[in-house]
C-alpha positions as a Markdown table, in Angstrom:
| # | Residue | x | y | z |
|---|---|---|---|---|
| 1 | Met | -48.9 | -10.5 | 70.1 |
| 2 | Asp | -51.9 | -11.0 | 72.3 |
| 3 | Ser | -53.1 | -14.6 | 72.5 |
| 4 | Ser | -56.7 | -13.7 | 71.8 |
| 5 | Val | -55.6 | -12.1 | 68.6 |
| 6 | Ile | -53.7 | -15.3 | 67.6 |
| 7 | Gln | -56.8 | -17.3 | 68.5 |
| 8 | Arg | -58.8 | -15.4 | 65.8 |
| 9 | Lys | -56.2 | -16.0 | 63.1 |
| 10 | Lys | -57.5 | -18.4 | 60.4 |
| 11 | Val | -55.2 | -20.4 | 58.3 |
| 12 | Ala | -56.1 | -22.5 | 55.2 |
| 13 | Val | -53.6 | -25.3 | 54.6 |
| 14 | Ile | -54.0 | -26.5 | 51.1 |
| 15 | Gly | -52.9 | -30.2 | 50.9 |
| 16 | Gly | -53.3 | -32.9 | 53.6 |
| 17 | Gly | -50.3 | -34.9 | 52.6 |
| 18 | Leu | -47.1 | -35.3 | 54.7 |
| 19 | Val | -46.1 | -31.6 | 54.8 |
| 20 | Gly | -49.6 | -30.2 | 55.1 |
| 21 | Ser | -50.6 | -32.4 | 58.0 |
| 22 | Leu | -47.3 | -31.8 | 59.8 |
| 23 | Gln | -47.6 | -28.0 | 59.3 |
| 24 | Ala | -51.1 | -28.1 | 60.7 |
| 25 | Cys | -49.7 | -29.6 | 63.9 |
| 26 | Phe | -47.1 | -26.8 | 64.1 |
| 27 | Leu | -49.6 | -24.0 | 63.6 |
| 28 | Ala | -52.2 | -25.6 | 65.9 |
| 29 | Lys | -49.6 | -25.5 | 68.7 |
| 30 | Arg | -49.7 | -21.7 | 68.2 |
| 31 | Asn | -53.5 | -21.6 | 68.7 |
| 32 | Phe | -54.3 | -20.7 | 65.1 |
| 33 | Gln | -57.6 | -21.9 | 63.6 |
| 34 | Ile | -56.6 | -24.4 | 60.9 |
| 35 | Asp | -58.6 | -25.7 | 58.0 |
| 36 | Val | -56.9 | -28.3 | 55.9 |
| 37 | Tyr | -58.2 | -28.8 | 52.4 |
| 38 | Glu | -57.3 | -32.1 | 50.6 |
| 39 | Ala | -58.5 | -32.9 | 47.1 |
| 40 | Arg | -58.3 | -36.7 | 47.7 |
| 41 | Glu | -60.4 | -38.7 | 50.1 |
| 42 | Asp | -59.2 | -39.5 | 53.6 |
| 43 | Pro | -56.4 | -42.1 | 53.3 |
| 44 | Arg | -57.4 | -43.6 | 56.6 |
| 45 | Val | -60.7 | -44.8 | 55.2 |
| 46 | Ala | -59.8 | -45.1 | 51.5 |
| 47 | Asp | -59.4 | -48.5 | 49.9 |
| 48 | Phe | -55.9 | -48.3 | 48.4 |
| 49 | Thr | -54.8 | -51.1 | 46.1 |
| 50 | Arg | -51.6 | -52.9 | 46.7 |
| 51 | Gly | -48.6 | -51.6 | 44.8 |
| 52 | Arg | -49.4 | -47.9 | 45.3 |
| 53 | Ser | -47.7 | -47.5 | 48.7 |
| 54 | Ile | -44.2 | -46.0 | 48.7 |
| 55 | Asn | -41.5 | -46.3 | 51.3 |
| 56 | Leu | -39.5 | -43.2 | 52.2 |
| 57 | Ala | -36.2 | -42.7 | 54.0 |
| 58 | Leu | -36.7 | -40.6 | 57.1 |
| 59 | Ser | -33.4 | -38.8 | 58.0 |
| 60 | His | -32.2 | -36.7 | 61.0 |
| 61 | Arg | -33.8 | -33.6 | 59.4 |
| 62 | Gly | -37.2 | -35.1 | 59.3 |
| 63 | Arg | -36.9 | -36.6 | 62.8 |
| 64 | Gln | -36.1 | -33.2 | 64.2 |
| 65 | Ala | -39.3 | -31.8 | 62.8 |
| 66 | Leu | -41.3 | -34.7 | 64.2 |
| 67 | Lys | -39.6 | -34.3 | 67.5 |
| 68 | Ala | -40.7 | -30.7 | 67.7 |
| 69 | Val | -44.4 | -31.7 | 67.7 |
| 70 | Gly | -43.9 | -34.8 | 69.9 |
| 71 | Leu | -44.2 | -37.4 | 67.2 |
| 72 | Glu | -40.7 | -38.7 | 66.8 |
| 73 | Asp | -40.9 | -41.7 | 69.1 |
| 74 | Gln | -44.2 | -42.8 | 67.6 |
| 75 | Ile | -42.9 | -42.7 | 64.0 |
| 76 | Val | -39.5 | -44.1 | 64.7 |
| 77 | Ser | -41.1 | -47.1 | 66.4 |
| 78 | Gln | -42.8 | -47.9 | 63.2 |
| 79 | Gly | -39.7 | -47.7 | 60.9 |
| 80 | Ile | -36.8 | -49.9 | 60.1 |
| 81 | Pro | -33.3 | -48.5 | 60.6 |
| 82 | Met | -31.0 | -48.7 | 57.6 |
| 83 | Arg | -27.4 | -48.4 | 58.8 |
| 84 | Ala | -25.6 | -48.9 | 55.5 |
| 85 | Arg | -26.0 | -49.4 | 51.7 |
| 86 | Met | -25.9 | -53.0 | 50.5 |
| 87 | Ile | -24.6 | -53.0 | 46.9 |
| 88 | His | -25.7 | -55.9 | 44.7 |
| 89 | Ser | -23.3 | -56.5 | 41.8 |
| 90 | Leu | -24.3 | -58.1 | 38.6 |
| 91 | Ser | -22.7 | -61.4 | 39.6 |
| 92 | Gly | -24.8 | -61.4 | 42.8 |
| 93 | Lys | -22.0 | -60.4 | 45.2 |
| 94 | Lys | -23.1 | -58.1 | 48.0 |
| 95 | Ser | -20.9 | -55.4 | 49.6 |
| 96 | Ala | -22.0 | -53.2 | 52.5 |
| 97 | Val | -21.1 | -49.5 | 52.5 |
| 98 | Pro | -21.8 | -47.8 | 55.9 |
| 99 | Tyr | -23.4 | -44.3 | 55.9 |
| 100 | Gly | -21.2 | -43.1 | 58.8 |
| 101 | Thr | -20.8 | -44.0 | 62.4 |
| 102 | Lys | -22.6 | -47.0 | 64.0 |
| 103 | Ser | -25.1 | -44.6 | 65.6 |
| 104 | Gln | -26.1 | -43.0 | 62.3 |
| 105 | Tyr | -28.9 | -44.5 | 60.2 |
| 106 | Ile | -31.7 | -43.7 | 57.9 |
| 107 | Leu | -35.2 | -44.9 | 58.8 |
| 108 | Ser | -37.4 | -46.7 | 56.3 |
| 109 | Val | -41.0 | -45.7 | 56.8 |
| 110 | Ser | -44.3 | -46.3 | 55.0 |
| 111 | Arg | -45.5 | -43.1 | 53.3 |
| 112 | Glu | -49.1 | -44.2 | 53.6 |
| 113 | Asn | -48.9 | -45.0 | 57.4 |
| 114 | Leu | -46.9 | -41.9 | 58.1 |
| 115 | Asn | -49.5 | -39.7 | 56.4 |
| 116 | Lys | -52.3 | -41.4 | 58.4 |
| 117 | Asp | -50.4 | -40.9 | 61.7 |
| 118 | Leu | -49.8 | -37.2 | 60.9 |
| 119 | Leu | -53.4 | -36.6 | 60.0 |
| 120 | Thr | -54.6 | -38.3 | 63.2 |
| 121 | Ala | -52.1 | -36.2 | 65.2 |
| 122 | Ala | -53.3 | -33.0 | 63.6 |
| 123 | Glu | -56.9 | -33.8 | 64.2 |
| 124 | Lys | -56.2 | -34.2 | 67.9 |
| 125 | Tyr | -55.9 | -30.4 | 68.1 |
| 126 | Pro | -59.4 | -28.9 | 68.6 |
| 127 | Ser | -58.4 | -26.0 | 66.4 |
| 128 | Val | -57.8 | -28.2 | 63.4 |
| 129 | Lys | -60.5 | -29.3 | 60.9 |
| 130 | Met | -60.0 | -31.6 | 58.0 |
| 131 | His | -61.9 | -31.2 | 54.7 |
| 132 | Phe | -61.3 | -34.1 | 52.4 |
| 133 | Asn | -62.5 | -34.3 | 48.8 |
| 134 | His | -62.2 | -30.5 | 48.6 |
| 135 | Lys | -60.4 | -29.2 | 45.5 |
| 136 | Leu | -58.9 | -25.7 | 45.4 |
| 137 | Leu | -60.4 | -23.7 | 42.5 |
| 138 | Lys | -59.1 | -20.2 | 43.1 |
| 139 | Cys | -56.6 | -18.5 | 45.4 |
| 140 | Asn | -56.7 | -14.8 | 46.0 |
| 141 | Pro | -54.1 | -14.0 | 48.7 |
| 142 | Glu | -54.5 | -10.2 | 48.4 |
| 143 | Glu | -58.1 | -10.5 | 49.6 |
| 144 | Gly | -57.4 | -13.5 | 51.9 |
| 145 | Met | -59.8 | -15.7 | 50.1 |
| 146 | Ile | -59.8 | -19.2 | 48.5 |
| 147 | Thr | -62.6 | -21.0 | 46.6 |
| 148 | Val | -62.9 | -24.7 | 47.1 |
| 149 | Leu | -65.1 | -27.3 | 45.6 |
| 150 | Gly | -66.4 | -30.1 | 47.9 |
| 151 | Ser | -68.2 | -33.3 | 47.3 |
| 152 | Asp | -71.5 | -31.4 | 46.9 |
| 153 | Lys | -69.9 | -29.8 | 43.7 |
| 154 | Val | -70.9 | -26.3 | 44.9 |
| 155 | Pro | -68.0 | -23.8 | 45.0 |
| 156 | Lys | -67.5 | -22.2 | 48.4 |
| 157 | Asp | -65.6 | -19.0 | 49.2 |
| 158 | Val | -63.4 | -19.2 | 52.4 |
| 159 | Thr | -61.7 | -16.2 | 54.0 |
| 160 | Cys | -58.5 | -16.6 | 55.9 |
| 161 | Asp | -55.5 | -14.7 | 57.2 |
| 162 | Leu | -52.9 | -17.0 | 55.8 |
| 163 | Ile | -52.9 | -19.5 | 52.9 |
| 164 | Val | -50.3 | -22.3 | 53.2 |
| 165 | Gly | -49.6 | -24.1 | 49.9 |
| 166 | Cys | -48.6 | -27.7 | 50.7 |
| 167 | Asp | -50.2 | -29.2 | 47.6 |
| 168 | Gly | -47.3 | -30.9 | 46.0 |
| 169 | Ala | -45.2 | -30.6 | 42.9 |
| 170 | Tyr | -48.1 | -29.6 | 40.7 |
| 171 | Ser | -49.3 | -27.0 | 43.3 |
| 172 | Thr | -52.5 | -25.1 | 42.5 |
| 173 | Val | -51.5 | -22.4 | 45.0 |
| 174 | Arg | -48.1 | -22.0 | 43.3 |
| 175 | Ser | -49.9 | -21.7 | 39.9 |
| 176 | His | -51.7 | -18.6 | 41.2 |
| 177 | Leu | -48.6 | -17.1 | 42.6 |
| 178 | Met | -46.9 | -17.6 | 39.2 |
| 179 | Lys | -49.2 | -14.9 | 37.9 |
| 180 | Lys | -47.7 | -12.3 | 40.3 |
| 181 | Pro | -45.0 | -10.0 | 39.1 |
| 182 | Arg | -41.4 | -11.0 | 39.8 |
| 183 | Phe | -42.2 | -14.6 | 40.6 |
| 184 | Asp | -39.6 | -16.9 | 39.1 |
| 185 | Tyr | -40.3 | -20.5 | 38.2 |
| 186 | Ser | -38.6 | -23.4 | 36.4 |
| 187 | Gln | -39.2 | -27.1 | 36.1 |
| 188 | Gln | -37.3 | -30.0 | 34.7 |
| 189 | Tyr | -38.3 | -33.5 | 33.9 |
| 190 | Ile | -35.5 | -36.0 | 33.8 |
| 191 | Pro | -35.4 | -38.8 | 31.2 |
| 192 | His | -35.8 | -41.5 | 33.9 |
| 193 | Gly | -39.1 | -42.8 | 35.4 |
| 194 | Tyr | -39.6 | -45.0 | 38.4 |
| 195 | Met | -41.7 | -48.0 | 39.2 |
| 196 | Glu | -42.6 | -49.7 | 42.5 |
| 197 | Leu | -42.1 | -53.5 | 43.0 |
| 198 | Thr | -42.3 | -55.8 | 46.0 |
| 199 | Ile | -40.1 | -58.4 | 47.6 |
| 200 | Pro | -42.4 | -60.5 | 49.8 |
| 201 | Pro | -41.4 | -62.2 | 53.0 |
| 202 | Lys | -39.7 | -65.6 | 52.8 |
| 203 | Asn | -40.8 | -68.2 | 55.3 |
| 204 | Gly | -42.3 | -65.4 | 57.5 |
| 205 | Asp | -39.1 | -63.4 | 57.6 |
| 206 | Tyr | -37.1 | -60.9 | 55.5 |
| 207 | Ala | -35.8 | -62.4 | 52.2 |
| 208 | Met | -32.7 | -60.2 | 52.5 |
| 209 | Glu | -30.8 | -58.4 | 55.3 |
| 210 | Pro | -33.3 | -55.9 | 56.7 |
| 211 | Asn | -31.2 | -53.1 | 58.1 |
| 212 | Tyr | -29.8 | -51.9 | 54.7 |
| 213 | Leu | -30.8 | -49.8 | 51.8 |
| 214 | His | -30.3 | -52.3 | 49.1 |
| 215 | Ile | -29.0 | -51.0 | 45.7 |
| 216 | Trp | -28.5 | -52.6 | 42.4 |
| 217 | Pro | -26.5 | -50.1 | 40.3 |
| 218 | Arg | -26.6 | -50.8 | 36.6 |
| 219 | Asn | -25.0 | -48.0 | 34.4 |
| 220 | Thr | -28.0 | -45.9 | 33.3 |
| 221 | Phe | -30.5 | -47.4 | 35.6 |
| 222 | Met | -30.7 | -48.9 | 39.1 |
| 223 | Met | -33.0 | -50.5 | 41.6 |
| 224 | Ile | -33.3 | -50.0 | 45.3 |
| 225 | Ala | -35.2 | -51.8 | 48.1 |
| 226 | Leu | -36.3 | -50.5 | 51.5 |
| 227 | Pro | -37.5 | -52.8 | 54.3 |
| 228 | Asn | -41.0 | -52.8 | 55.7 |
| 229 | Met | -42.4 | -53.7 | 59.1 |
| 230 | Ser | -44.4 | -56.5 | 57.3 |
| 231 | Lys | -41.1 | -58.3 | 56.5 |
| 232 | Ser | -41.4 | -57.3 | 52.9 |
| 233 | Phe | -39.3 | -54.9 | 50.9 |
| 234 | Thr | -40.6 | -52.0 | 48.7 |
| 235 | Cys | -38.4 | -51.8 | 45.6 |
| 236 | Thr | -38.1 | -48.9 | 43.2 |
| 237 | Leu | -36.7 | -49.4 | 39.7 |
| 238 | Phe | -35.3 | -46.1 | 38.2 |
| 239 | Met | -34.8 | -46.3 | 34.5 |
| 240 | Pro | -35.1 | -44.2 | 31.3 |
| 241 | Phe | -38.5 | -44.2 | 29.8 |
| 242 | Asp | -37.0 | -45.4 | 26.6 |
| 243 | Glu | -36.0 | -48.6 | 28.4 |
| 244 | Phe | -39.4 | -49.0 | 30.1 |
| 245 | Asp | -41.0 | -48.7 | 26.7 |
| 246 | Lys | -39.1 | -51.7 | 25.4 |
| 247 | Leu | -40.6 | -54.0 | 28.0 |
| 248 | Leu | -44.1 | -54.9 | 26.5 |
| 249 | Thr | -44.7 | -58.5 | 27.5 |
| 250 | Ser | -44.1 | -60.8 | 30.5 |
| 251 | Asn | -41.2 | -62.4 | 28.7 |
| 252 | Asp | -39.6 | -59.1 | 28.0 |
| 253 | Val | -39.7 | -58.3 | 31.8 |
| 254 | Ile | -38.3 | -61.7 | 32.8 |
| 255 | Asp | -35.6 | -61.5 | 30.2 |
| 256 | Phe | -34.6 | -58.0 | 31.3 |
| 257 | Phe | -34.4 | -59.0 | 35.0 |
| 258 | Gln | -32.5 | -62.1 | 34.2 |
| 259 | Lys | -29.9 | -60.0 | 32.4 |
| 260 | Tyr | -29.6 | -57.2 | 34.8 |
| 261 | Phe | -31.0 | -58.2 | 38.2 |
| 262 | Pro | -30.8 | -62.1 | 38.2 |
| 263 | Asp | -30.5 | -62.3 | 42.0 |
| 264 | Ala | -33.8 | -60.3 | 42.4 |
| 265 | Ile | -36.0 | -62.8 | 40.4 |
| 266 | Pro | -36.1 | -65.5 | 43.1 |
| 267 | Leu | -36.6 | -62.8 | 45.7 |
| 268 | Ile | -39.6 | -61.3 | 44.0 |
| 269 | Gly | -40.9 | -64.3 | 42.2 |
| 270 | Glu | -41.7 | -64.3 | 38.4 |
| 271 | Lys | -45.4 | -64.1 | 38.9 |
| 272 | Leu | -45.4 | -61.2 | 41.3 |
| 273 | Leu | -42.7 | -59.4 | 39.3 |
| 274 | Val | -44.8 | -59.4 | 36.2 |
| 275 | Gln | -48.0 | -58.5 | 38.1 |
| 276 | Asp | -46.3 | -55.5 | 39.8 |
| 277 | Phe | -44.5 | -54.4 | 36.7 |
| 278 | Phe | -47.8 | -54.0 | 34.7 |
| 279 | Leu | -49.9 | -52.8 | 37.6 |
| 280 | Leu | -49.0 | -49.1 | 37.0 |
| 281 | Pro | -47.0 | -47.3 | 34.3 |
| 282 | Ala | -43.6 | -45.9 | 35.1 |
| 283 | Gln | -44.0 | -42.5 | 36.8 |
| 284 | Pro | -42.1 | -39.3 | 35.8 |
| 285 | Met | -39.8 | -37.4 | 38.1 |
| 286 | Ile | -39.8 | -33.6 | 38.1 |
| 287 | Ser | -37.6 | -31.0 | 39.7 |
| 288 | Val | -39.2 | -27.6 | 40.5 |
| 289 | Lys | -37.5 | -24.4 | 41.6 |
| 290 | Cys | -39.3 | -21.1 | 42.3 |
| 291 | Ser | -38.8 | -17.8 | 44.1 |
| 292 | Ser | -40.2 | -16.4 | 46.2 |
| 293 | Phe | -41.9 | -18.9 | 48.6 |
| 294 | His | -44.3 | -16.3 | 49.9 |
| 295 | Phe | -46.6 | -13.5 | 48.8 |
| 296 | Gln | -46.8 | -10.5 | 51.2 |
| 297 | Ser | -47.9 | -11.8 | 54.6 |
| 298 | His | -50.9 | -13.8 | 53.2 |
| 299 | Cys | -49.5 | -16.8 | 51.4 |
| 300 | Val | -46.5 | -19.2 | 51.7 |
| 301 | Leu | -45.4 | -22.4 | 49.9 |
| 302 | Leu | -43.9 | -25.4 | 51.7 |
| 303 | Gly | -42.6 | -28.8 | 50.7 |
| 304 | Asp | -42.9 | -29.9 | 47.1 |
| 305 | Ala | -45.0 | -26.9 | 46.2 |
| 306 | Ala | -41.9 | -24.8 | 46.8 |
| 307 | His | -39.2 | -27.2 | 45.8 |
| 308 | Ala | -40.1 | -30.5 | 44.2 |
| 309 | Ile | -36.9 | -32.6 | 43.7 |
| 310 | Val | -36.2 | -35.9 | 42.0 |
| 311 | Pro | -36.9 | -38.6 | 44.6 |
| 312 | Phe | -33.5 | -40.2 | 44.9 |
| 313 | Phe | -33.0 | -41.4 | 48.5 |
| 314 | Gly | -35.9 | -39.5 | 50.0 |
| 315 | Gln | -34.6 | -36.0 | 50.7 |
| 316 | Gly | -37.8 | -34.5 | 49.4 |
| 317 | Met | -39.9 | -35.4 | 52.4 |
| 318 | Asn | -37.1 | -34.5 | 54.8 |
| 319 | Ala | -36.6 | -31.1 | 53.2 |
| 320 | Gly | -40.4 | -30.5 | 53.4 |
| 321 | Phe | -40.4 | -31.5 | 57.1 |
| 322 | Glu | -37.5 | -29.1 | 57.7 |
| 323 | Asp | -39.6 | -26.4 | 56.0 |
| 324 | Cys | -42.1 | -26.8 | 58.8 |
| 325 | Leu | -39.5 | -26.7 | 61.5 |
| 326 | Val | -37.7 | -23.7 | 60.1 |
| 327 | Phe | -41.0 | -21.8 | 59.7 |
| 328 | Asp | -41.9 | -22.6 | 63.3 |
| 329 | Glu | -38.5 | -21.4 | 64.5 |
| 330 | Leu | -39.0 | -18.1 | 62.6 |
| 331 | Met | -42.5 | -17.7 | 64.1 |
| 332 | Asp | -40.7 | -17.9 | 67.5 |
| 333 | Lys | -38.1 | -15.4 | 66.4 |
| 334 | Phe | -40.7 | -12.9 | 65.1 |
| 335 | Asn | -43.4 | -13.5 | 67.8 |
| 336 | Asn | -45.9 | -14.9 | 65.3 |
| 337 | Asp | -45.7 | -11.8 | 63.0 |
| 338 | Leu | -46.4 | -13.1 | 59.6 |
| 339 | Ser | -45.3 | -9.9 | 57.8 |
| 340 | Leu | -41.8 | -10.6 | 59.1 |
| 341 | Cys | -41.8 | -14.4 | 59.2 |
| 342 | Leu | -42.8 | -15.1 | 55.6 |
| 343 | Pro | -40.1 | -13.0 | 53.8 |
| 344 | Ala | -37.5 | -14.3 | 56.3 |
| 345 | Phe | -38.6 | -17.9 | 55.4 |
| 346 | Ser | -38.1 | -17.2 | 51.7 |
| 347 | Arg | -34.7 | -15.6 | 52.3 |
| 348 | Leu | -33.5 | -18.6 | 54.4 |
| 349 | Arg | -35.0 | -21.5 | 52.5 |
| 350 | Ile | -34.6 | -20.6 | 48.8 |
| 351 | Pro | -30.8 | -21.1 | 48.6 |
| 352 | Asp | -31.2 | -24.3 | 50.6 |
| 353 | Ser | -34.0 | -25.7 | 48.4 |
| 354 | His | -32.2 | -24.9 | 45.2 |
| 355 | Ala | -29.1 | -26.6 | 46.7 |
| 356 | Ile | -31.0 | -29.8 | 47.7 |
| 357 | Ser | -32.4 | -29.9 | 44.2 |
| 358 | Asp | -28.9 | -29.9 | 42.8 |
| 359 | Leu | -27.7 | -32.4 | 45.4 |
| 360 | Ser | -30.5 | -34.8 | 44.4 |
| 361 | Met | -29.4 | -34.5 | 40.8 |
| 362 | Tyr | -25.9 | -35.5 | 41.9 |
| 363 | Asn | -27.3 | -38.6 | 43.6 |
| 364 | Tyr | -26.4 | -37.4 | 47.0 |
| 365 | Ile | -27.9 | -39.2 | 50.0 |
| 366 | Glu | -25.8 | -38.3 | 53.1 |
| 367 | Val | -26.9 | -34.8 | 53.9 |
| 368 | Ser | -29.0 | -36.8 | 56.3 |
| 369 | Phe | -27.1 | -36.8 | 59.6 |
| 370 | Ser | -27.0 | -33.2 | 60.5 |
| 371 | Arg | -28.8 | -29.9 | 59.9 |
| 372 | Ile | -26.0 | -28.3 | 58.0 |
| 373 | Arg | -27.6 | -26.0 | 55.4 |
| 374 | Tyr | -27.9 | -27.6 | 52.0 |
| 375 | His | -26.0 | -24.9 | 50.1 |
| 376 | Glu | -23.1 | -25.5 | 52.5 |
| 377 | Ala | -23.2 | -29.2 | 51.6 |
| 378 | Val | -22.9 | -28.2 | 47.9 |
| 379 | Gln | -19.8 | -26.2 | 48.7 |
| 380 | Arg | -18.3 | -29.3 | 50.5 |
| 381 | Trp | -19.3 | -31.5 | 47.5 |
| 382 | His | -17.3 | -29.3 | 45.2 |
| 383 | Trp | -14.3 | -29.3 | 47.5 |
| 384 | Gln | -14.4 | -33.1 | 47.9 |
| 385 | Lys | -14.9 | -33.7 | 44.2 |
| 386 | Lys | -11.7 | -31.7 | 43.4 |
| 387 | Ala | -9.7 | -33.6 | 46.0 |
| 388 | Ile | -10.9 | -37.0 | 44.8 |
| 389 | Tyr | -10.4 | -36.2 | 41.1 |
| 390 | Lys | -6.8 | -35.0 | 41.8 |
| 391 | Ala | -6.0 | -38.2 | 43.7 |
| 392 | Leu | -7.4 | -40.3 | 40.8 |
| 393 | Leu | -5.4 | -38.4 | 38.2 |
| 394 | Leu | -2.3 | -38.8 | 40.2 |
| 395 | Leu | -2.7 | -42.5 | 40.9 |
| 396 | Gly | -4.9 | -43.7 | 38.1 |
| 397 | Ser | -2.1 | -44.4 | 35.6 |
| 398 | Leu | -0.2 | -46.5 | 38.3 |
| 399 | Ile | -3.0 | -48.9 | 39.2 |
| 400 | Ala | -4.9 | -51.6 | 37.3 |
| 401 | Ile | -8.6 | -52.0 | 37.4 |
| 402 | Ser | -8.4 | -54.8 | 39.9 |
| 403 | Ser | -7.0 | -52.4 | 42.5 |
| 404 | Thr | -9.6 | -49.6 | 42.0 |
| 405 | Tyr | -11.6 | -50.8 | 45.0 |
| 406 | Leu | -8.6 | -50.4 | 47.3 |
| 407 | Leu | -8.2 | -46.8 | 46.1 |
| 408 | Met | -11.9 | -46.1 | 46.5 |
| 409 | His | -11.8 | -47.6 | 50.0 |
| 410 | Tyr | -8.9 | -45.4 | 51.0 |
| 411 | Leu | -10.6 | -42.3 | 49.7 |
| 412 | Thr | -13.8 | -43.2 | 51.5 |
| 413 | Leu | -11.9 | -43.3 | 54.8 |
| 414 | Glu | -10.2 | -40.0 | 54.1 |
| 415 | Tyr | -13.1 | -38.0 | 52.6 |
| 416 | Lys | -16.3 | -39.7 | 53.6 |
| 417 | Thr | -17.7 | -37.5 | 56.3 |
| 418 | Cys | -21.5 | -37.2 | 56.0 |
| 419 | Phe | -21.2 | -36.0 | 52.4 |
| 420 | Pro | -19.8 | -38.6 | 49.9 |
| 421 | Thr | -19.7 | -37.4 | 46.3 |
| 422 | Lys | -21.2 | -38.6 | 43.1 |
| 423 | Ala | -17.6 | -39.4 | 42.0 |
| 424 | Met | -17.3 | -41.8 | 45.0 |
| 425 | Asp | -20.6 | -43.5 | 44.3 |
| 426 | Phe | -19.5 | -43.8 | 40.6 |
| 427 | Leu | -16.3 | -45.6 | 41.7 |
| 428 | Glu | -18.3 | -48.0 | 43.8 |
| 429 | Gln | -20.6 | -48.8 | 40.9 |
| 430 | Ile | -17.6 | -49.3 | 38.5 |
| 431 | Tyr | -15.9 | -51.7 | 40.8 |
| 432 | Leu | -19.0 | -53.7 | 41.9 |
| 433 | Ile | -20.5 | -54.0 | 38.4 |
| 434 | Ser | -17.1 | -55.2 | 37.1 |
| 435 | Arg | -17.2 | -58.1 | 39.6 |
């Protein structure tokens, strides 16, 4: 395709979040004219209140996408490597469970800072223009037109060659595609919600070991903590809404943590714990599946707009970043021909996105150290689960509860490649909680 023709191609990216800003970088490298429309204000100038920032786990998949646009080193330098899980038992005992080899780790990064860096990187391209406080009202891909509402409150029609929906789990672009024939869509809310808490620095340093994903597994709920560059930890409490609803007063919260997370109270501090707990209500978690991810050669969905997943261990961002990388690889393959690239993208990514949704439900975390396709990881999960269950049935009647950990450790060595199973995580929790 002639470069002058590419120069005239106009793309409207809906959503200036992580995936939208990264996709703008990829498309700008191909000399498309990019307009990014974001309903919120610019996060680089907005005054965000404390407690609203979330930490994310950046894996190999996400880093590969960042590397392709020259941003990997910059982002990695601002993250904290987590080389293992640190499991906190009810008694306060801590046990490290490595992810894989010593060279493998997941990176803890600030979502807010990452978004700012990606927006700044996208704006460095002269062909990219950002439009904050612009809400999408209508999307008409057949005619190549969108209608946006800016801060002047006057609807504006914009024509473009391609509409890229990167506007999250409650995507407006997707809602318009849902009206098209043969578009499949399903969503599922899980009974759990999540809440962000903070462990502040202690004497100017980390209050816990920094290079770990800290996990407090407690039957039907759990808490995790990821390290920050500021020497603090961002904690996330996952729990059924029914349990959140029982904690109505400061005393309720303190009593609850004293019962289930006693070692976390001195780390957080009672005053800050209560303050953060009542700062915002528990947030819901939704899983979204749809098909297809595109409409003709005029519209495509990426990231959460195509496949929102429950946010256990951060695979949502990494899968969204990989969408951008796969789309770019297909643009190479088909020489920027959108009529070929878009349907190929749907064919390739739909089985993987459905698979990562299922993996997230299974509480998977270690699809992180390779770019094996997600549906292949599910096949491995089924094989490993059968192997472990057979071993447990064979040996379970011969061992006492005190030796469960030895069996689990042996199975870990035998079967723990980059894809441990929910069954294995369950064994870890049973043993550690019993301690």
